[in-house]
C-alpha positions as CSV (number, residue, x, y, z in Angstrom):
1,M,-33.3,14.1,-6.8
2,A,-31.7,10.5,-7.6
3,T,-30.8,8.4,-4.5
4,S,-27.4,7.0,-3.6
5,Q,-29.0,3.7,-5.1
6,E,-30.4,5.0,-8.2
7,I,-26.7,6.6,-8.6
8,A,-25.0,3.4,-8.0
9,D,-27.1,1.7,-10.6
10,R,-26.5,4.3,-13.2
11,I,-22.7,4.1,-12.7
12,V,-22.1,0.5,-12.4
13,W,-21.4,-0.3,-15.8
14,V,-18.3,1.8,-16.3
15,I,-16.5,0.1,-13.1
16,P,-14.4,-2.5,-13.7
17,N,-14.5,-6.2,-12.0
18,D,-10.8,-6.8,-12.1
19,K,-8.8,-3.3,-11.2
20,A,-9.1,-0.2,-9.2
21,V,-11.1,2.6,-10.8
22,T,-8.9,5.3,-12.6
23,L,-9.6,8.5,-13.9
24,A,-10.1,6.6,-17.6
25,D,-13.0,5.1,-16.3
26,L,-14.3,8.3,-14.9
27,R,-14.0,9.9,-18.6
28,R,-15.8,7.1,-20.3
29,L,-18.9,7.8,-17.8
30,F,-18.7,11.3,-18.5
31,D,-18.7,10.8,-22.3
32,A,-21.5,8.7,-22.2
33,D,-23.7,10.3,-19.4
34,Q,-21.8,13.7,-18.1
35,D,-24.8,14.3,-15.6
36,A,-24.0,10.6,-14.2
37,V,-20.7,12.5,-12.9
38,F,-22.4,15.8,-11.5
39,L,-24.9,13.6,-9.6
40,L,-21.8,11.1,-8.6
41,A,-19.6,14.1,-7.1
42,V,-22.3,16.2,-5.6
43,H,-24.6,13.5,-4.0
44,G,-22.7,10.3,-3.6
45,V,-23.3,6.4,-3.5
46,G,-23.2,6.2,0.2
47,E,-21.0,4.3,2.4
48,A,-22.9,1.0,1.7
49,A,-21.8,0.9,-1.9
50,P,-19.3,-1.2,-3.2
51,M,-15.6,-0.3,-3.4
52,G,-15.6,0.4,-6.9
53,A,-18.5,3.0,-6.9
54,K,-16.9,4.6,-3.7
55,G,-13.4,5.0,-5.5
56,L,-15.0,6.4,-8.5
57,E,-17.0,9.0,-6.7
58,W,-13.5,10.5,-4.7
59,L,-12.4,11.1,-8.4
60,A,-15.4,12.4,-9.4
61,R,-15.4,14.7,-6.0
62,T,-11.4,15.5,-7.1
63,L,-12.0,16.6,-10.1
64,S,-14.9,18.6,-9.3
65,V,-12.4,20.3,-6.8
66,L,-9.6,20.6,-9.4
67,M,-12.5,22.4,-11.5
68,R,-13.5,25.0,-9.1
69,D,-9.5,25.5,-7.8
70,G,-7.3,25.1,-10.9
71,F,-4.5,22.7,-11.2
72,S,-1.3,21.9,-12.5
73,I,0.4,18.8,-13.8
74,D,3.2,17.1,-11.9
75,S,5.2,13.9,-12.0
76,K,6.4,11.6,-9.5
77,A,7.3,7.6,-9.5
78,G,6.7,7.5,-13.0
79,T,3.1,8.8,-12.8
80,H,1.9,12.0,-14.1
81,Y,-0.8,13.5,-11.9
82,A,-2.9,17.0,-11.7
83,V,-2.9,18.8,-8.4
84,G,-5.1,21.1,-7.2
85,N,-3.9,24.6,-6.7
86,R,-5.5,24.3,-3.1
87,G,-4.9,20.3,-2.8
88,G,-6.3,17.4,-4.2
89,L,-4.9,14.9,-6.4
90,L,-5.8,13.0,-9.9
91,A,-3.4,10.6,-11.2
92,L,-3.1,10.8,-14.8
93,D,-2.5,6.9,-15.6
94,A,-3.4,6.9,-19.1
95,G,-0.9,9.8,-19.6
96,A,-2.1,12.4,-22.5
97,D,-5.5,11.3,-22.7
98,D,-6.3,12.1,-18.9
99,S,-4.3,15.3,-19.2
100,R,-6.3,16.3,-22.2
101,F,-9.7,15.7,-20.6
102,I,-9.1,17.4,-17.5
103,Q,-7.3,20.4,-19.5
104,E,-10.3,20.6,-22.0
105,L,-12.9,20.2,-19.3
106,Y,-11.4,23.1,-17.2
107,S,-11.0,25.2,-20.1
108,G,-14.2,24.5,-22.0
109,G,-12.7,23.3,-25.5
110,P,-14.6,20.7,-27.0
111,Y,-17.0,19.8,-24.1
112,T,-18.6,23.5,-24.3
113,S,-20.8,22.9,-27.0
114,K,-21.9,19.5,-24.4
115,L,-22.2,21.3,-21.6
116,Q,-24.2,24.2,-23.5
117,S,-26.4,21.9,-25.3
118,H,-29.3,21.5,-23.1
119,L,-30.5,23.5,-19.7
120,R,-27.6,22.9,-17.0
121,S,-28.5,21.0,-14.1
122,N,-28.2,22.0,-10.7
123,D,-25.7,19.4,-9.9
124,C,-23.9,20.6,-13.2
125,L,-23.6,23.9,-11.7
126,N,-22.8,22.7,-8.1
127,F,-20.0,20.4,-9.4
128,F,-18.3,23.4,-11.3
129,L,-18.8,26.4,-9.2
130,E,-20.7,25.7,-5.8
131,A,-18.6,25.0,-2.6
132,Q,-19.2,21.3,-1.0
133,P,-19.0,20.0,2.5
134,W,-16.1,17.3,1.2
135,D,-13.7,20.0,-0.5
136,D,-11.4,20.1,2.3
137,V,-11.1,16.3,3.0
138,V,-10.4,16.1,-1.1
139,R,-7.8,18.9,-0.6
140,S,-6.0,17.0,2.0
141,T,-5.5,14.3,0.0
142,K,-2.0,12.4,1.0
143,V,0.1,11.8,-2.2
144,L,1.6,8.0,-1.8
145,R,4.3,6.1,-3.8
146,I,6.6,3.2,-4.0
147,A,10.5,4.0,-3.5
148,H,12.5,2.8,-6.7
149,D,14.5,0.2,-4.6
150,D,11.2,-1.6,-3.5
151,A,9.7,-1.2,-6.8
152,E,12.3,-2.8,-8.4
153,E,12.1,-5.8,-5.7
154,V,8.4,-5.7,-6.5
155,L,9.1,-6.3,-10.1
156,E,12.1,-8.8,-9.7
157,G,10.8,-11.8,-8.2
158,H,7.9,-10.8,-5.9
159,P,5.0,-13.1,-5.4
160,R,2.5,-12.5,-8.5
161,Y,-0.6,-12.0,-5.7
162,Q,1.6,-9.4,-4.1
163,H,2.5,-7.5,-7.0
164,D,-1.4,-7.3,-8.5
165,A,-2.2,-6.6,-5.0
166,L,-0.4,-3.3,-5.1
167,L,-1.8,-1.8,-8.4
168,D,-5.4,-2.8,-7.5
169,C,-6.2,-3.6,-3.5
170,A,-3.4,-1.2,-2.3
171,R,-4.7,1.4,-4.4
172,E,-8.3,1.0,-3.5
173,I,-7.9,1.1,0.3
174,V,-5.4,4.3,0.0
175,R,-8.1,6.0,-1.8
176,R,-11.3,5.0,0.5
177,P,-9.8,3.7,3.7
178,A,-12.1,2.6,6.3
179,A,-9.5,3.4,9.0
180,V,-6.5,5.4,8.9
181,Y,-3.6,5.0,12.0
182,K,-0.2,7.4,12.2
183,G,2.7,5.9,14.4
184,L,3.4,2.4,13.2
185,R,5.8,1.1,15.9
186,H,6.6,1.7,19.3
187,E,10.5,3.1,18.7
188,G,12.3,4.4,16.0
189,P,11.4,6.7,13.5
190,M,8.0,5.4,12.6
191,C,7.0,5.8,16.3
192,S,4.6,9.1,15.9
193,E,4.8,8.8,12.2
194,G,4.3,6.6,9.7
195,W,0.6,5.8,8.2
196,A,-1.3,2.5,8.0
197,F,-4.6,2.7,5.8
198,C,-7.0,-0.3,6.3
199,G,-10.3,-1.4,4.8
200,I,-11.6,-4.4,2.5
201,P,-11.0,-4.2,-0.9
202,S,-13.1,-5.5,-4.0
203,R,-11.2,-8.8,-4.3
204,L,-8.4,-11.0,-3.3
205,R,-5.6,-11.4,-5.6
206,M,-4.6,-14.8,-6.9
207,N,-1.0,-15.9,-8.3
208,D,-2.6,-16.7,-11.8
209,G,-4.0,-13.3,-12.2
210,T,-7.3,-14.2,-11.0
211,F,-9.3,-13.2,-8.3
212,G,-11.5,-14.3,-5.7
213,D,-13.8,-12.9,-2.9
214,P,-12.1,-10.7,-0.1
215,P,-11.0,-13.6,2.5
216,P,-13.5,-13.8,5.3
217,G,-12.2,-12.7,8.6
218,H,-9.4,-10.3,7.2
219,T,-9.1,-6.8,6.4
220,F,-6.5,-5.0,4.1
221,V,-3.9,-2.8,5.1
222,V,-1.5,-0.7,3.8
223,F,1.7,0.8,5.4
224,A,3.3,4.0,4.6
225,D,6.6,5.5,5.9
226,P,6.5,9.2,7.2
227,E,7.2,10.5,3.7
228,G,4.4,8.8,2.2
229,F,6.6,5.7,0.7
230,V,4.5,2.3,0.7
231,F,6.7,-0.5,1.7
232,D,4.4,-3.2,2.7
233,W,0.5,-4.1,2.1
234,D,-1.1,-7.4,3.6
235,W,-4.0,-9.1,4.6
236,V,-4.2,-9.3,8.3
237,P,-6.4,-10.7,10.5
238,S,-9.6,-8.1,11.3
239,S,-11.6,-7.2,14.5
240,N,-14.5,-9.2,15.3
241,D,-16.1,-5.4,16.2
242,N,-15.1,-3.8,12.9
243,P,-14.1,-6.1,10.2
244,A,-12.0,-3.3,8.4
245,I,-9.8,-2.8,11.0
246,P,-6.8,-5.1,12.4
247,R,-8.1,-7.2,15.7
248,D,-4.7,-6.1,17.1
249,A,-5.0,-2.3,16.3
250,D,-4.5,-1.0,19.7
251,E,-1.4,-3.1,19.8
252,R,0.0,-2.7,16.8
253,F,-0.2,1.4,16.2
254,T,1.2,3.9,18.8
255,G,-1.6,6.5,17.7
256,P,-5.3,7.0,17.4
257,L,-7.4,6.7,14.2
258,V,-6.8,10.0,12.1
259,P,-10.2,11.0,10.7
260,H,-10.8,12.6,6.9
261,I,-7.5,11.2,5.5
262,H,-7.4,10.0,1.9
263,G,-4.4,9.3,-0.3
264,E,-3.7,8.5,-4.2
265,L,-0.9,6.1,-4.9
266,L,1.2,6.5,-7.5
267,L,2.9,3.6,-9.1
268,G,4.1,4.4,-12.8
269,N,7.6,3.1,-11.7
270,V,5.5,-0.5,-11.4
271,T,2.7,-0.5,-13.8
272,H,4.8,0.2,-17.2
273,R,7.0,-3.3,-16.7
274,A,5.7,-6.6,-16.6
275,P,6.7,-8.9,-13.3
276,S,9.5,-11.4,-13.3
277,P,8.4,-15.0,-12.3
278,F,8.7,-15.7,-8.4
279,R,12.2,-16.1,-6.9
280,P,11.7,-18.5,-4.0
281,C,13.8,-18.1,-1.1
282,R,15.0,-14.8,-2.0
283,A,15.2,-11.8,0.9
284,W,15.6,-8.6,0.2
285,F,15.8,-5.2,2.3
286,S,13.3,-2.3,2.4
287,T,15.4,1.3,3.6
288,R,12.0,2.7,3.9
289,G,10.3,0.4,5.9
290,D,13.7,-1.0,7.6
291,C,12.6,-4.5,7.3
292,V,13.7,-7.8,5.3
293,F,11.0,-10.0,3.4
294,W,11.2,-13.8,2.7
295,Y,9.4,-15.9,1.1
296,L,9.8,-19.7,1.1
297,N,6.7,-20.0,-1.7
298,D,4.1,-17.7,-3.5
299,T,1.0,-19.2,-1.9
300,E,-1.8,-16.6,-1.0
301,S,-1.0,-15.6,2.3
302,Y,-2.1,-13.2,5.2
303,A,0.4,-11.6,7.7
304,A,0.2,-12.3,11.5
305,R,2.1,-9.9,13.5
306,E,4.1,-11.7,16.2
307,D,5.5,-8.6,18.0
308,E,7.5,-5.5,17.4
309,Y,9.9,-7.5,15.2
310,L,8.6,-10.2,13.4
311,T,5.3,-11.0,11.3
312,V,5.2,-14.3,9.7
313,F,3.2,-14.9,6.5
314,Y,0.4,-17.6,6.8
315,S,-1.2,-19.6,3.8
316,L,-5.1,-18.4,3.3
317,V,-5.7,-21.9,2.5
318,D,-3.8,-23.7,5.3
319,K,-3.8,-21.4,8.3
320,K,-1.2,-23.1,10.3
321,K,1.5,-23.3,7.9
322,A,4.0,-20.3,7.5
323,V,5.3,-19.5,3.9
324,G,7.4,-16.6,4.9
325,F,8.2,-13.7,7.3
326,K,9.1,-10.2,7.8
327,L,11.5,-9.1,10.4
328,K,11.2,-5.5,11.1
329,M,13.6,-2.8,12.6
330,V,16.3,-4.9,11.2
331,S,18.8,-1.8,12.0
332,K,18.1,-2.4,15.4
333,L,18.7,-6.0,15.2
334,F,21.9,-5.8,13.6
335,D,22.8,-3.6,16.5
336,T,22.1,-6.1,19.3
337,V,24.0,-8.9,16.8
338,E,26.8,-7.0,16.6
339,K,27.2,-6.1,20.2
340,W,27.4,-10.0,21.1
341,A,29.1,-11.5,17.7
342,K,32.6,-10.3,17.9
343,E,34.7,-13.0,19.0
344,P,35.9,-15.5,16.5
345,H,35.3,-18.5,18.7
346,E,31.4,-17.3,18.9
347,G,31.9,-18.6,14.8
348,I,29.9,-15.3,13.7
349,R,31.0,-12.1,12.3
350,V,29.4,-9.1,11.2
351,D,31.6,-6.6,9.4
352,F,30.2,-3.2,8.9
353,N,33.1,-1.4,7.8
354,T,32.4,-2.3,3.9
355,D,29.7,-0.8,1.6
356,P,27.4,-2.9,1.1
357,V,27.0,-5.1,4.2
358,R,26.8,-8.7,2.9
359,V,25.0,-11.2,5.7
360,E,23.4,-14.5,5.5
361,L,19.9,-14.2,6.2
362,V,19.7,-17.5,8.5
363,F,22.5,-15.8,10.6
364,L,19.7,-13.0,11.8
365,M,17.6,-15.7,12.9
366,K,19.9,-19.0,14.2
367,A,23.2,-17.8,15.0
368,W,22.4,-16.6,18.2
369,V,20.6,-20.1,18.9
370,M,23.5,-22.2,17.8
371,A,26.1,-19.8,19.3
372,N,24.6,-19.2,22.6
373,L,24.1,-15.4,22.4
374,P,22.2,-13.7,25.1
375,R,18.7,-13.7,24.8
376,S,17.6,-10.1,24.7
377,K,14.5,-9.5,23.3
378,E,15.3,-8.1,20.1
379,L,16.5,-11.9,19.6
380,F,13.6,-13.7,20.4
381,P,11.8,-13.1,17.0
382,G,14.2,-15.3,14.9
383,M,13.7,-17.6,17.7
384,R,10.2,-18.0,17.3
385,L,10.2,-18.0,13.7
386,I,12.4,-21.3,13.3
387,A,9.5,-22.9,15.5
388,R,6.8,-21.1,13.2
389,L,8.4,-22.0,9.7
390,G,9.9,-25.5,10.7
391,D,12.6,-27.5,9.7
392,D,11.9,-27.9,5.9
393,A,11.7,-24.3,5.6
394,V,14.6,-23.4,7.9
395,R,16.9,-25.9,5.9
396,E,15.7,-24.0,2.9
397,L,16.3,-20.7,4.4
398,Q,19.9,-22.0,5.2
399,N,20.5,-23.9,2.1
400,N,19.0,-21.8,-0.8
401,S,18.9,-18.0,0.6
402,P,21.6,-15.9,-1.1
403,M,23.4,-13.1,0.8
404,L,21.3,-10.3,1.9
405,V,22.8,-7.3,0.8
406,I,22.2,-3.9,3.0
407,P,24.1,-0.7,2.0
408,Q,26.3,0.8,4.6
409,S,24.8,4.2,3.9
410,A,20.7,3.1,4.5
411,L,22.0,1.3,8.1
412,Q,23.9,4.9,8.9
413,E,20.5,6.7,7.7
414,L,18.4,4.6,9.8
415,H,20.9,5.2,13.0
416,E,21.1,8.9,12.1
417,A,16.8,9.1,12.0
418,A,16.5,6.7,15.1
């Protein structure tokens, strides 16, 4: 029997060095060396293998489960996918070509002669017929996707490296995470729900479309809401004891590690369109994440969690330079500010009676300082953020950021869910 290293060496030629593997890569391997696919699924490449090889192994094992269980074709987030009758998921990124491949493999079709042209190996028989120890893990694969509104924001001014990291790094980590946590926040609807997939992807995406080595001392985390909608993905500082998990995992997540969880990220509503150029100082609100994102510039960055309400984006080159932020639990921040900002003499007014709500983003972070509003804990993040960003960035925030538009219906839904 071939060793894990021998299998890894046999498949390395088909693994792309600039993107996450797809079913199209597994198809190429099957057409050139079908026994390698059987070996890959049945025996695997081992945990020490590169992320691309482990991703291809996962696709091969999912294909094996679908061949034994049967499947149907469905579509979400602009992506067709094959879903096993007992679970398991294969994204059909190449559309008709991928669909034709799995259907003909399942029914025989043109592949019958190939499979019968030589004595079938035990690995071939195991691939098509025998139960495997990883079957139930494959069948429990979570379907993840990105909501339409968030997909539009990614395409309309997100930093290029974040767009590319969603298509590449996020997909790799969701498919083969090193660790998964459930429970993203300490209150609200994501207190006991919500998912964080952690691990170190193959590469760091850059703004010019190229890539580099993963930054030392950092891991990559993909955040999804309870329904499986991904709303954020970032490099974060990693633990000294386990480089694949965040250094503040115990403080950040409300639940324990969840074993044997894998996902498949469907991104057809992003991959079918080219992204627009970066738009600095533009804020947007994610209903799924109940958070606001803002970037001063598109320097490649990592995310440092300050507390439950604030995450600051720092340059990966100059780690003391803040280049943006994420305000979390925005509905609660709005509730807090609305509670105190009612009188005209305070110089602040928020009107929640129209749809959509329009509010200056700087209001959320500086108005309470200038107006001497009570310093409740929900307002501390804005005060700290001003110091993190520095005067120049705050000036950009005040002068150049457009009004932040948040649908009243979205806030109402968040209030009802809380």
